[in-house]
C-alpha positions as CSV (number, residue, x, y, z in Angstrom):
1,M,-84.2,9.9,151.9
2,K,-84.5,12.7,149.3
3,A,-80.7,13.2,149.3
4,R,-80.2,9.5,148.7
5,S,-82.6,9.4,145.8
6,E,-80.9,12.5,144.2
7,A,-77.5,10.9,144.6
8,L,-78.6,7.7,143.0
9,V,-80.1,9.6,140.1
10,L,-76.9,11.6,139.6
11,L,-74.9,8.4,139.7
12,A,-77.2,6.7,137.2
13,G,-76.9,9.7,134.8
14,S,-73.1,9.8,135.1
15,G,-72.7,6.1,134.8
16,T,-75.0,5.8,131.7
17,A,-73.2,8.7,129.9
18,D,-69.8,7.4,130.6
19,F,-70.6,3.8,129.6
20,A,-72.0,5.1,126.3
21,F,-68.7,7.1,125.8
22,R,-66.6,4.0,126.4
23,I,-68.7,2.1,123.8
24,A,-68.7,4.9,121.3
25,Q,-64.9,5.7,121.5
26,V,-64.3,2.5,119.6
27,A,-66.5,3.8,116.7
28,L,-65.5,7.4,116.5
29,P,-62.0,6.9,114.8
30,L,-63.6,4.5,112.3
31,V,-66.3,6.9,111.3
32,I,-63.8,9.7,110.9
33,L,-61.4,7.5,108.9
34,R,-64.1,6.3,106.6
35,E,-65.4,9.8,105.9
36,T,-62.2,11.7,105.7
37,G,-59.7,9.0,104.6
38,S,-57.2,10.6,107.0
39,V,-55.5,8.8,109.8
40,A,-54.3,12.1,111.3
41,A,-57.9,13.3,111.5
42,T,-59.0,10.5,113.8
43,G,-57.6,12.2,116.9
44,L,-58.9,15.7,116.1
45,V,-62.0,15.6,118.3
46,A,-60.2,14.3,121.4
47,G,-57.2,16.6,120.8
48,A,-59.4,19.7,120.4
49,A,-61.6,18.7,123.4
50,G,-58.5,18.8,125.6
51,V,-57.7,22.5,124.8
52,P,-60.7,24.1,126.7
53,V,-60.1,21.9,129.7
54,L,-56.4,22.9,129.9
55,L,-57.3,26.6,129.5
56,S,-60.3,26.3,131.9
57,P,-58.5,27.9,134.9
58,W,-58.6,31.2,132.9
59,W,-61.9,31.2,131.0
60,A,-64.1,29.0,133.2
61,R,-63.5,30.6,136.6
62,R,-67.0,32.1,136.8
63,A,-68.7,29.7,134.4
64,R,-67.9,26.6,136.6
65,Q,-69.6,28.3,139.5
66,W,-72.8,28.7,137.5
67,V,-73.1,24.9,137.2
68,D,-74.4,24.5,140.7
69,S,-77.7,22.7,140.2
70,G,-79.2,19.8,138.3
71,P,-81.0,21.9,135.7
72,R,-77.9,23.9,135.0
73,L,-75.9,20.7,134.6
74,A,-78.6,19.5,132.2
75,V,-78.1,22.7,130.1
76,V,-74.3,21.9,129.8
77,A,-75.1,18.3,129.0
78,L,-77.3,19.4,126.2
79,V,-74.5,21.4,124.7
80,S,-72.2,18.4,124.9
81,A,-74.8,16.2,123.3
82,I,-75.1,18.6,120.4
83,A,-71.3,18.6,120.0
84,L,-71.3,14.7,120.0
85,A,-74.3,14.5,117.6
86,S,-72.7,16.9,115.1
87,V,-70.1,14.2,114.1
88,P,-72.5,11.4,113.0
89,A,-74.9,14.1,111.5
90,A,-72.1,15.5,109.4
91,A,-70.9,12.1,108.4
92,G,-74.5,11.1,107.3
93,S,-74.7,14.3,105.3
94,G,-71.3,13.8,103.7
95,I,-69.9,17.1,105.0
96,L,-67.5,15.9,107.7
97,S,-64.2,17.7,107.6
98,P,-61.2,18.4,109.8
99,E,-62.6,21.9,110.6
100,W,-65.9,20.4,111.6
101,L,-64.1,17.9,113.9
102,I,-62.1,20.6,115.6
103,L,-65.2,22.8,116.2
104,S,-67.0,19.8,117.6
105,G,-64.1,18.9,119.8
106,L,-63.8,22.5,121.2
107,L,-67.5,22.6,122.0
108,L,-67.3,19.2,123.6
109,G,-64.2,20.3,125.7
110,C,-66.1,23.4,126.9
111,G,-68.9,21.1,128.1
112,D,-66.5,18.7,129.8
113,A,-64.6,21.5,131.6
114,L,-67.9,22.6,133.2
115,S,-69.9,19.4,133.6
116,N,-67.2,17.1,135.0
117,P,-66.3,19.1,138.1
118,G,-69.9,20.4,138.3
119,R,-71.4,16.9,138.5
120,S,-68.8,15.8,141.0
121,A,-69.3,18.9,143.2
122,L,-73.1,18.4,143.0
123,L,-72.7,14.8,143.9
124,A,-70.5,15.6,146.9
125,D,-72.9,18.3,148.1
126,T,-75.7,15.8,147.9
127,G,-73.6,13.4,149.9
128,D,-73.1,16.0,152.6
129,R,-76.9,16.3,153.0
130,W,-77.2,12.5,153.0
131,G,-74.8,11.9,155.9
132,D,-71.3,12.2,157.3
133,G,-68.7,10.6,155.0
134,R,-71.2,10.1,152.1
135,A,-69.6,12.7,149.9
136,V,-66.3,10.7,149.4
137,Q,-68.4,7.5,149.2
138,L,-70.4,8.9,146.3
139,L,-67.3,10.2,144.5
140,T,-65.7,6.8,144.9
141,W,-68.8,5.0,143.5
142,Q,-68.8,7.5,140.5
143,D,-65.2,6.6,139.8
144,G,-66.1,2.9,140.1
145,L,-68.8,3.2,137.5
146,R,-66.4,4.9,135.2
147,R,-63.9,2.1,135.6
148,F,-66.5,-0.5,135.0
149,G,-67.2,1.3,131.7
150,M,-63.5,1.3,130.9
151,L,-63.4,-2.5,131.4
152,I,-66.6,-3.5,129.6
153,G,-67.4,-0.7,127.2
154,P,-64.8,-1.2,124.5
155,T,-65.7,-4.9,124.2
156,V,-69.4,-4.0,123.8
157,G,-68.5,-1.3,121.3
158,A,-66.4,-3.8,119.2
159,L,-69.2,-6.3,119.2
160,A,-71.7,-3.6,118.1
161,I,-69.4,-2.5,115.3
162,S,-69.1,-6.1,114.1
163,T,-72.8,-6.0,113.5
164,G,-72.6,-2.9,111.4
165,L,-73.6,-0.4,114.1
166,T,-71.0,2.3,113.8
167,N,-72.6,5.7,113.3
168,G,-75.4,4.5,115.5
169,L,-73.1,4.2,118.5
170,L,-72.3,7.9,118.2
171,W,-76.0,8.8,118.2
172,I,-76.5,6.6,121.2
173,E,-73.7,8.4,123.0
174,A,-75.2,11.8,122.3
175,A,-78.6,10.6,123.5
176,S,-77.1,9.1,126.7
177,V,-75.3,12.4,127.6
178,A,-78.5,14.3,127.0
179,G,-80.5,11.8,129.1
180,G,-77.9,11.8,131.9
181,G,-78.3,15.6,132.0
182,L,-82.1,15.4,132.2
183,L,-81.8,12.9,135.1
184,A,-79.7,15.4,137.0
185,C,-82.6,17.9,137.0
186,A,-83.9,16.2,140.1
187,A,-80.9,17.4,142.2
188,R,-81.1,20.7,144.0
189,S,-78.3,22.9,145.0
190,D,-77.1,24.9,148.0
191,R,-76.3,28.2,146.3
192,A,-73.8,30.7,147.6
193,P,-75.2,34.2,148.3
194,E,-75.1,36.6,145.4
195,G,-72.0,38.8,145.2
196,L,-69.7,36.3,146.8
197,V,-66.2,36.5,145.4
198,T,-65.6,33.7,142.9
199,P,-62.6,31.6,144.2
200,S,-59.8,30.7,141.8
201,I,-58.1,27.3,141.8
202,R,-54.9,28.8,143.2
203,G,-56.8,30.7,145.9
204,S,-58.8,27.6,146.9
205,L,-55.5,25.8,147.6
206,R,-54.5,28.3,150.3
207,G,-54.4,26.4,153.6
208,R,-54.8,23.1,151.8
209,T,-51.2,22.1,151.2
210,E,-52.1,18.4,151.4
211,V,-54.5,18.7,148.4
212,A,-51.6,20.3,146.4
213,Y,-49.4,17.4,147.4
214,G,-52.0,15.0,146.3
215,W,-52.2,16.7,142.9
216,V,-48.4,16.5,142.5
217,V,-48.5,12.7,143.1
218,R,-51.5,12.1,140.9
219,G,-50.3,14.5,138.2
220,T,-47.0,12.6,138.1
221,G,-48.8,9.4,137.6
222,C,-50.8,10.9,134.7
223,V,-47.6,12.2,133.0
224,T,-46.0,8.8,133.2
225,W,-49.1,6.9,132.2
226,F,-47.9,6.9,128.6
227,A,-45.4,4.2,129.5
228,F,-48.3,1.8,130.4
229,T,-50.5,2.5,127.3
230,L,-48.0,3.4,124.5
231,G,-45.3,1.2,126.0
232,L,-47.3,-2.0,126.1
233,S,-48.7,-1.3,122.6
234,V,-45.1,-1.0,121.2
235,V,-44.0,-4.1,123.1
236,G,-46.8,-6.1,121.5
237,E,-46.0,-4.8,118.0
238,E,-42.2,-5.5,118.4
239,R,-42.9,-9.1,119.6
240,G,-45.3,-9.9,116.9
241,Q,-48.3,-10.0,119.2
242,P,-50.0,-6.7,118.4
243,G,-52.6,-5.7,121.1
244,V,-51.9,-8.7,123.3
245,Y,-49.7,-6.9,126.0
246,L,-51.9,-3.8,126.1
247,A,-55.1,-5.9,126.4
248,A,-53.5,-7.9,129.2
249,G,-52.4,-4.8,131.1
250,M,-55.7,-2.9,130.6
251,T,-57.8,-5.9,131.5
252,G,-55.8,-6.5,134.7
253,Y,-55.9,-2.8,135.5
254,G,-59.7,-2.7,135.0
255,V,-60.3,-5.7,137.2
256,G,-57.9,-4.3,139.9
257,S,-59.6,-0.9,139.8
258,L,-63.0,-2.5,140.5
259,V,-61.5,-4.4,143.5
260,G,-59.9,-1.1,144.6
261,T,-63.3,0.6,144.5
262,A,-64.7,-2.0,146.8
263,V,-61.9,-1.6,149.4
264,S,-60.7,2.0,149.0
265,L,-63.2,3.6,151.5
266,A,-62.2,1.2,154.2
267,V,-58.5,2.0,153.6
268,V,-58.7,5.8,153.4
269,R,-60.9,6.0,156.5
270,R,-58.1,4.3,158.5
271,T,-55.1,6.1,157.0
272,R,-54.0,9.7,156.6
273,P,-55.1,10.7,153.1
274,T,-51.7,12.0,152.0
275,V,-50.0,8.8,153.3
276,A,-52.5,6.6,151.4
277,A,-52.1,8.6,148.2
278,S,-48.3,8.6,148.3
279,L,-48.0,4.9,149.1
280,A,-50.6,4.1,146.4
281,W,-48.8,5.8,143.6
282,A,-45.4,4.6,144.8
283,W,-46.7,1.0,144.7
284,S,-48.2,1.6,141.2
285,G,-44.9,2.9,140.0
286,L,-43.2,-0.2,141.2
287,C,-45.8,-2.3,139.3
288,W,-44.7,-0.6,136.1
289,V,-41.1,-1.4,136.9
290,G,-42.1,-5.0,137.3
291,M,-43.8,-4.9,133.8
292,G,-40.6,-3.5,132.3
293,V,-38.4,-6.2,134.0
294,W,-40.6,-9.2,133.5
295,T,-42.5,-8.4,130.3
296,T,-44.8,-11.3,129.6
297,P,-48.6,-11.1,129.3
298,P,-49.3,-12.9,132.6
299,V,-47.0,-10.6,134.6
300,V,-48.3,-7.5,132.8
301,A,-51.9,-8.6,133.7
302,V,-51.0,-9.2,137.4
303,M,-49.0,-6.0,137.7
304,G,-51.8,-4.1,136.0
305,A,-54.3,-5.4,138.5
306,L,-52.1,-4.5,141.5
307,S,-51.6,-1.0,140.0
308,G,-55.4,-0.6,139.4
309,V,-56.2,-1.4,143.1
310,T,-53.7,1.1,144.4
311,V,-54.5,4.0,142.0
312,V,-58.2,3.9,143.0
313,I,-57.2,4.0,146.7
314,G,-55.0,7.1,145.9
315,I,-57.8,8.8,144.0
316,A,-60.2,8.2,146.9
317,A,-57.6,9.6,149.3
318,I,-57.5,12.9,147.4
319,S,-61.3,13.0,147.3
320,V,-61.3,12.7,151.1
321,L,-58.9,15.7,151.3
322,I,-61.1,17.8,149.0
323,T,-64.5,16.9,150.5
324,R,-63.4,17.2,154.1
325,T,-61.9,20.7,153.8
326,S,-64.2,22.4,151.3
327,A,-67.7,23.0,150.2
328,G,-69.7,25.0,147.7
329,A,-67.7,27.3,145.4
330,E,-64.3,26.3,146.7
331,R,-65.1,22.6,146.3
332,R,-66.1,23.3,142.6
333,A,-62.9,25.2,142.1
334,L,-60.8,22.4,143.6
335,L,-62.5,19.7,141.6
336,S,-62.0,21.8,138.4
337,G,-58.3,22.1,139.3
338,Q,-58.0,18.4,139.7
339,S,-59.6,17.9,136.3
340,V,-57.0,20.3,134.8
341,V,-54.1,18.4,136.6
342,V,-55.3,15.1,135.2
343,S,-55.9,16.4,131.7
344,A,-52.7,18.4,131.5
345,G,-50.6,15.6,132.9
346,S,-52.0,13.0,130.5
347,A,-51.6,15.3,127.5
348,A,-48.0,16.2,128.4
349,G,-47.2,12.5,128.9
350,M,-48.6,11.5,125.6
351,L,-46.8,14.4,123.9
352,V,-43.3,13.3,125.1
353,G,-44.1,9.6,125.4
354,G,-43.5,8.6,121.8
355,P,-40.1,10.2,121.5
356,I,-39.0,8.7,124.9
357,I,-40.1,5.2,123.9
358,G,-38.4,5.6,120.5
359,A,-35.1,6.7,122.2
360,V,-34.8,4.2,125.1
361,G,-37.3,1.4,124.2
362,A,-40.6,0.4,125.7
363,E,-39.2,-1.7,128.5
364,L,-36.8,0.9,129.8
365,A,-39.6,3.5,129.5
366,L,-41.8,1.4,131.8
367,I,-38.9,1.0,134.3
368,G,-37.9,4.7,134.2
369,S,-41.5,6.0,134.4
370,G,-42.2,3.6,137.3
371,L,-39.2,4.8,139.2
372,V,-40.0,8.4,138.7
373,T,-43.6,7.9,139.9
374,A,-42.5,6.0,143.0
375,A,-39.7,8.5,143.7
376,V,-42.0,11.6,143.6
377,A,-44.7,9.8,145.7
378,L,-42.1,8.8,148.4
379,L,-40.7,12.4,148.4
380,I,-44.1,13.8,149.0
381,L,-44.6,11.2,151.8
382,V,-41.4,12.3,153.5
383,R,-42.3,15.9,153.0
384,C,-45.7,15.4,154.6
385,R,-44.3,13.4,157.5
386,T,-41.6,16.1,158.1
387,A,-44.2,18.8,158.1
388,T,-46.4,16.9,160.5
389,H,-43.5,16.3,163.0
390,A,-42.5,20.0,162.8
391,R,-46.1,21.1,163.5
392,D,-46.5,18.6,166.4
393,H,-43.2,19.8,167.8
394,H,-44.3,23.4,167.5
395,V,-47.6,22.7,169.2
396,G,-45.9,20.8,172.0
397,R,-43.5,23.7,172.7
398,A,-46.4,26.1,172.6
399,G,-48.3,23.9,175.1
């Protein structure tokens, strides 16, 4: 019963902080633009925050193992809250500058690099104490809450801004992150003995080839994600309906991901995780191809919904691979590695996405990205099946 209550508290803190982030992300660019007058500065916080995450395999190897309990997670959350609060505080004082934004982003990125895998590992450890299979269930619920925030949060944020609450949303986000950290104080940890060698991300992958395969598939989907977001934005602008196509796609994707959250556990428990992950992203890639071929708001919404369902199933499958084969320090290392894969893939995609869309057009970018995503997923599927057949044949001969 105690493990269940700890898990619910962790989920409540995570869900509250993430929902506040989805609301506040609408306000942050507006605050920066009003205070600095620079469009280029609007992305400085997000851009700077990504740097520590991408470099975390080198600087955070020991630090991420320190975040192994609720109180320590609360300390990191407090650092993130200070970084978030520094922006509205500087704006209110009239001292907001690009340098301030970069510093705030770097501090926030350090907090994210430690708190995201730390909270997920703590949640999974709590699930292990709750019962068999609860770890992946809790991680799936956490992802579901995040996707609910993605669907509802921006609308709530836009409504709040329309009432004049702009800087206030940033203060609310900072308070929510701090509050979520305090809620986590109730969770205990199963600490590794002192002196144990701190595992690296690469070292933790040894003997877990299927986890690496899952990361390849998910990382490819993150790289090609730009075609969905940037591509649909460009399509709407070119067709004189700015925002319509992206709104249709994201709304469909959000609804589909909530449906996927409801069915994913039943699917991954009946399927080999690597097979589920590969088929999920292959199907998602084909959905993007459909968007590029039949580019109308209704089709984009339907394809977005189908993609949302399958991507959540794929993420749950990778969570199964990690939670079933690791615990403690190695689990934290693997979850950190997964965060790096997602962040690095998304950043790389956004970096090259604009030039690709400019060269071939948004529709062809959607088709090409979908085909690449599906092809990589199917290649991984074939590779896994071949390895399984070879292993079974070897075992049969040995018998």
